[in-house]
N, C-alpha and C positions, 0 to 999 in steps of 0.2 A: 878377063874381067879386068876391068879399068880400077884401078884405083881412084877413091874418092878423096879429092883434098880435102884437108882438115879448115874447118870454116871457125875462125875464133871469133867467137862472140862474146864481146864484155857485156858484163852484166851494169846493170846501173847500182852507182851504190850511192846508198841514201845518206849513209852518215857521212861520206864526202860533200854532197849535194848540199846538206845542211851547213857543213864548216863552211862550204864556198857564201853560201848566201848570206852567215851571218859576217865573215868577213869584209864582204861587199856592201852592206847594208849597215853595220858598226861604224864605216867609214860616212858614210851618208850621214849617220845619226851624230857623229861628232862634229861635223862641219856644219848641221843643222841646228845644233845650240849656238853658235855664233851666229849663224844668217838668222834666225828667227828673232832675235832680239835686238837686229838692226833697219830689218827691212820697211818695218811702219815707223821708221823715224825720221824726222826732218832731214838730219843728215843725207841720209841714203833717198829719198825724195829730192833735194840739193844736187846731189853727184847723179841720179839715174838719167842714162840716157834716154832720148824718146824712143829708141828702136826696141829698147828692154821689154823683151815680153813680158806677160802677167805672173804675178806668183804664184798661180794657181797650174799654169802653164810649164814654167821650171819646174816646179814639183813634181808633175807628171813626166817630163823629160827624164829628170835623173831618179826617180824610180824606174822608170824603164832601162836607162841605162847602167842603173847600180845591178837591174838582175842579168841584162848580158853582161856585164863584167862578173857577176857571180858564174855564170853560164860559159864562160873564159875561165874562169880558175878551175870550174870543176872539169872540165877538157884536160886543162895543165896537169891538175894533180891526178887524172887518171890514165895519162897518156903513158902507159911502160915501152913505149917503142925507141926510147930518145935516152942516150947514157946518161948516167948520175949528173954527170958536171954540166950538160946542157938544161937539166931539168935544174940544176940548182938556182942557176943562173935565171932561170924563166922565171922560179920563184923571186928571186932576189928582184928581178925585176918591177915582176908584179908589187911587192913589199914597198919599193920605192915609191912606185905608183900610188898606191894607195896612204902612203904617209904623206905625199906631195898633197894629193887630193886636198886630205883633211887640215893639213897648213896652209892651203890657199884661204880657206874662209876663217880660218882664225887673223890671218894678215888684215884679208877685205876687210872682214867684217867686226871681228873681237876688237883688231887696233885699228880699224877705220883706216889704216895704210894703203889709198890707191896704190901708188907708186910701188911697195914690196910686195902689193898682191900680182902688179902686173907683172914685176920682174918674176916671180914664184909662178904665176901661169903659163908661163912661158917653157920654165923649166919642167912644168906639169905636161903640156901638150908634147914635149921633145921625151919625155921619158912615156908616154903613150904611143908615141911614133914608135921609139922604141921597141916596145912592145909589140906593136904591129909588125914589124919589119923583124924582130928575132923569132917569133911564135910562128912566121910564115914558113919558116925553115922547119919547124916542128910538127905544124897542124894549123893547116892555111885555116881552119872553123874555127880558130881562138883570134886570128889576125881579123875576118869577117866579123865576130860576132864585138871588135872593138872599134870597127872603123866610127860608126853611130857616134861612138865618145869622143872620138879623136876630132872628127867633125864640131861635133857640140863645144867642145872645148877652145875648137878655134874660133866659134862665134862668141863664146863668153870672154877670149883674150880681147877681142874686137870692143866689146861693150865695157872690159875691164880700162882698157886703152883709152876710149873716150869719157871714160869717168877720171883716169889720174890727170890726163894732160888736156 
């Protein structure tokens, strides 16, 4: 008689999922406070590069990206296979990233400082890249979910560059 290997099936944790959604979309909501007051101004129209997608498209992309960020957060929060030290570093990288995400909107749209925004968006991009690389060792799914975010912020960095210089 063969012994069956125990299958560890993890249950979906609705509470952690909601917390992940709230953290990601709260970041987006903070950023949108600054964005919404500036995108329809003459200032923004004057600096906006011609390759800038429509506001509706950008909003849709960010909604999808924040959902992917939330899913990656959920996977990070529910992954119990890594040591506490590794998990805490992953949480710290996420926290830094979410703060940088919100700060960019404040600098670029709130203060209307395109150069500060460009400097900060580079830090944001590096923080996403750091998350992708570090998460790869923990759970490759987290990294895969963050790649569209990494690519979008790279494109946004180019638009910010064109606005600033």
